[in-house]
C-alpha positions in Angstrom: -23.6 -44.2 -39.2 -26.0 -41.3 -38.5 -24.1 -38.1 -37.8 -27.1 -36.2 -36.2 -30.7 -36.7 -35.1 -32.1 -35.7 -38.6 -31.6 -39.3 -39.9 -33.5 -40.7 -36.9 -36.3 -38.2 -37.4 -36.5 -39.1 -41.1 -36.8 -42.8 -40.3 -39.5 -42.0 -37.7 -41.4 -39.9 -40.3 -41.1 -42.7 -42.8 -42.4 -45.3 -40.4 -45.3 -43.0 -39.4 -46.3 -42.6 -43.0 -46.1 -46.3 -43.6 -48.3 -46.9 -40.6 -50.9 -44.5 -42.1 -50.7 -46.3 -45.5 -51.2 -49.7 -43.9 -54.2 -48.3 -41.9 -55.8 -46.9 -45.0 -55.5 -50.2 -46.7 -57.2 -51.9 -43.8 -60.0 -49.3 -43.9 -60.5 -49.8 -47.7 -60.7 -53.6 -47.3 -63.2 -53.2 -44.4 -65.4 -50.9 -46.5 -65.6 -53.6 -49.1 -66.5 -56.3 -46.5 -69.1 -54.1 -45.0 -70.5 -53.2 -48.4 -69.7 -49.5 -47.7 -72.4 -49.2 -44.9 -70.4 -46.4 -43.5 -68.8 -43.4 -45.2 -65.0 -43.2 -44.9 -64.4 -40.7 -47.7 -63.4 -37.8 -45.4 -61.1 -40.1 -43.4 -59.4 -41.3 -46.5 -59.0 -37.8 -47.7 -57.4 -36.8 -44.4 -55.0 -39.8 -44.6 -54.0 -39.1 -48.2 -53.5 -35.4 -47.4 -51.2 -36.3 -44.5 -48.8 -38.4 -46.5 -46.0 -37.1 -48.8 -45.7 -39.3 -51.8 -42.0 -38.5 -52.4 -41.6 -41.2 -55.0 -44.9 -40.8 -56.8 -46.6 -38.2 -58.9 -50.0 -39.9 -58.5 -52.8 -37.7 -57.1 -56.2 -38.7 -56.0 -59.5 -36.9 -55.5 -61.7 -36.6 -52.4 -64.5 -39.1 -52.8 -68.2 -39.4 -51.8 -70.8 -42.1 -51.9 -72.6 -41.8 -55.3 -75.3 -44.4 -54.2 -76.6 -42.0 -51.6 -77.2 -39.1 -54.1 -79.9 -39.9 -56.6 -81.6 -37.8 -59.2 -85.2 -38.0 -57.9 -87.4 -35.1 -59.0 -90.4 -36.6 -57.2 -88.7 -35.0 -54.1 -89.4 -31.5 -55.6 -92.9 -31.4 -54.1 -91.8 -32.6 -50.7 -89.0 -30.0 -50.6 -91.2 -27.1 -51.6 -93.9 -28.1 -49.1 -91.3 -28.3 -46.3 -90.2 -24.7 -46.9 -93.4 -23.2 -48.1 -92.3 -22.6 -51.7 -94.8 -22.6 -54.6 -94.4 -24.9 -57.5 -93.5 -22.0 -59.8 -91.1 -20.3 -57.4 -87.6 -20.1 -58.7 -85.6 -21.5 -55.8 -81.8 -21.1 -55.4 -79.8 -22.8 -52.6 -76.4 -22.4 -51.1 -74.6 -24.7 -48.6 -71.9 -24.0 -46.1 -70.9 -22.8 -42.7 -71.4 -19.2 -41.6 -67.9 -18.2 -42.7 -66.9 -15.5 -45.2 -64.9 -17.8 -47.6 -68.0 -19.8 -48.3 -69.5 -16.8 -50.1 -72.4 -16.3 -47.8 -72.2 -12.5 -48.0 -72.5 -12.6 -51.8 -75.3 -15.1 -51.5 -77.3 -12.6 -49.4 -76.5 -9.7 -51.7 -77.8 -11.8 -54.6 -81.0 -12.3 -52.7 -81.3 -8.5 -52.4 -80.8 -8.0 -56.1 -83.0 -10.8 -57.3 -86.1 -10.3 -55.2 -88.3 -12.4 -57.6 -86.3 -15.5 -56.7 -86.3 -17.5 -53.5 -82.9 -18.1 -51.8 -82.3 -20.6 -49.0 -79.0 -21.3 -47.3 -78.3 -24.7 -45.6 -75.6 -24.9 -42.9 -74.7 -23.4 -39.6 -71.9 -22.4 -37.4 -71.8 -20.0 -34.3 -72.1 -16.4 -35.3 -69.9 -15.5 -32.3 -67.0 -16.8 -34.4 -68.1 -15.0 -37.6 -66.9 -11.7 -39.1 -69.0 -8.6 -38.8 -70.0 -8.9 -42.5 -71.2 -12.5 -42.1 -73.2 -11.7 -38.9 -74.9 -8.8 -40.8 -75.6 -11.1 -43.8 -77.1 -13.9 -41.7 -79.3 -11.4 -39.7 -80.6 -9.9 -42.9 -84.4 -10.0 -43.1 -85.8 -10.5 -46.6 -89.1 -12.1 -47.8 -87.1 -14.2 -50.3 -84.3 -15.3 -48.0 -84.3 -18.3 -45.7 -81.6 -19.7 -43.4 -82.5 -23.3 -42.9 -79.6 -24.1 -40.5 -78.1 -27.5 -40.1 -80.1 -30.3 -41.7 -79.5 -34.0 -42.2 -77.9 -35.3 -45.5 -81.3 -36.6 -46.6 -82.7 -33.1 -46.5 -79.8 -31.8 -48.6 -80.5 -34.5 -51.2 -84.2 -33.5 -51.2 -83.3 -29.9 -51.7 -80.9 -30.7 -54.6 -83.8 -32.4 -56.3 -86.4 -29.7 -55.5 -84.5 -26.5 -56.4 -84.0 -24.7 -59.7 -80.3 -23.8 -59.2 -77.5 -24.6 -56.8 -74.9 -21.9 -56.5 -71.5 -22.3 -54.9 -70.0 -18.8 -54.4 -67.1 -20.1 -52.3 -63.8 -18.3 -52.5 -61.6 -21.2 -51.4 -62.0 -25.0 -51.2 -59.9 -28.1 -50.9 -62.1 -29.6 -53.6 -65.8 -28.9 -52.8 -68.0 -31.9 -51.8 -71.3 -30.0 -52.3 -70.7 -29.4 -56.0 -70.0 -33.1 -56.5 -73.2 -33.9 -54.7 -75.1 -31.5 -56.9 -73.6 -33.2 -60.0 -74.7 -36.6 -58.7 -78.3 -35.3 -58.3 -78.2 -33.8 -61.8 -78.8 -30.4 -60.3 -78.1 -27.2 -62.3 -75.1 -25.5 -60.8 -73.3 -22.2 -60.9 -70.0 -22.0 -59.1 -67.3 -19.3 -58.5 -64.5 -19.4 -61.0 -61.5 -20.3 -58.7 -58.4 -22.3 -59.4 -59.4 -25.4 -57.4 -62.1 -26.1 -60.0 -60.0 -25.4 -63.1 -59.0 -29.0 -64.1 -62.2 -30.9 -63.6 -65.1 -28.4 -63.8 -65.4 -26.6 -67.1 -67.5 -23.5 -67.7 -70.3 -24.2 -70.2 -69.4 -27.9 -70.3 -70.4 -29.5 -67.0 -71.2 -26.4 -64.9 -71.5 -22.7 -65.2 -69.0 -20.4 -63.6 -69.0 -16.8 -62.5 -66.0 -14.6 -61.6 -67.8 -12.0 -59.5 -71.2 -11.1 -58.0 -72.4 -9.3 -61.2 -71.7 -12.3 -63.3 -73.4 -14.5 -60.8 -76.5 -12.3 -61.0 -76.6 -12.4 -64.8 -76.0 -16.1 -65.1 -78.6 -17.0 -62.4 -81.3 -15.3 -64.4 -80.3 -17.0 -67.6 -80.0 -20.5 -66.0 -83.3 -20.5 -64.1 -85.1 -19.1 -67.3 -83.6 -21.9 -69.4 -81.7 -19.5 -71.6 -78.5 -21.5 -71.2 -78.1 -25.2 -72.2 -78.7 -27.9 -69.5 -75.3 -29.4 -68.5 -76.5 -31.8 -65.9 -75.8 -35.0 -67.8 -72.2 -34.0 -68.3 -72.1 -33.0 -64.6 -73.2 -36.5 -63.6 -70.1 -37.9 -65.2 -68.0 -35.8 -62.8 -69.8 -37.4 -59.8 -69.3 -40.9 -61.2 -65.6 -40.4 -61.4 -65.5 -39.4 -57.7 -67.5 -42.3 -56.4 -65.8 -43.8 -53.3 -65.7 -47.2 -55.2 -63.5 -45.7 -57.9 -61.4 -43.3 -55.6 -61.0 -46.1 -53.1 -59.5 -48.4 -55.7 -57.2 -45.6 -56.9 -56.0 -44.9 -53.3 -55.4 -48.5 -52.7 -53.3 -48.8 -55.8 -51.2 -45.8 -54.9 -50.8 -46.8 -51.3 -49.7 -50.4 -52.3 -47.2 -49.0 -54.7 -45.7 -46.7 -52.1 -45.5 -49.7 -49.6 -43.7 -51.7 -52.2 -41.2 -48.9 -52.9 -40.4 -48.7 -49.2 
């Protein structure tokens, strides 16, 4: 017999988690029926992040739809025409909201240092909510710097296929969907060396990493001038492992095992 309300709360929590598990299974089955016509990767990630697997050590990765991200270098011309870049321009892109942890301040500083290269940032959020440093960065006027704002996913794919280098100077991520998308498009990538990337992205194996802005600057020059090996084929394997088809199956197996345990 319960001696306080904690047992009742525990049972409610358990029931709530089981409800989420059941819901996620329904979603996964629906995705298969609909042939994945809608993306549910973010929803699945939120569900899995909300549940404590007290009896399981299994972990899963956030997923994305690999079929949408294709390596299609014919888009290079379209991308460059859209943003008035020349064929021989060295184009570097970044993606993210106007928030400091995304590394946008360093991105602008790199544009100042590397004036022979073209820098373009995709993404938008109200500057009224940004720090002083971010506002100053976004308001920077440089001939080689463009803020494209928010664009549809198709335009991001086009950019991934039309650039020379994608850089991800983020300071903190839950995992980092843009780098997975870059891997899927076989795009050369340089990311910040932070703990979240340690176990699945290896410096010099499937991506290149930089610890600070000085290292970013040096490696950008080497990568765009082909002074470092092309890692895009190995990077593509990373994207394959995170396809929603594969992650969905893993999540389903984990959720079913938890349901059986309870």
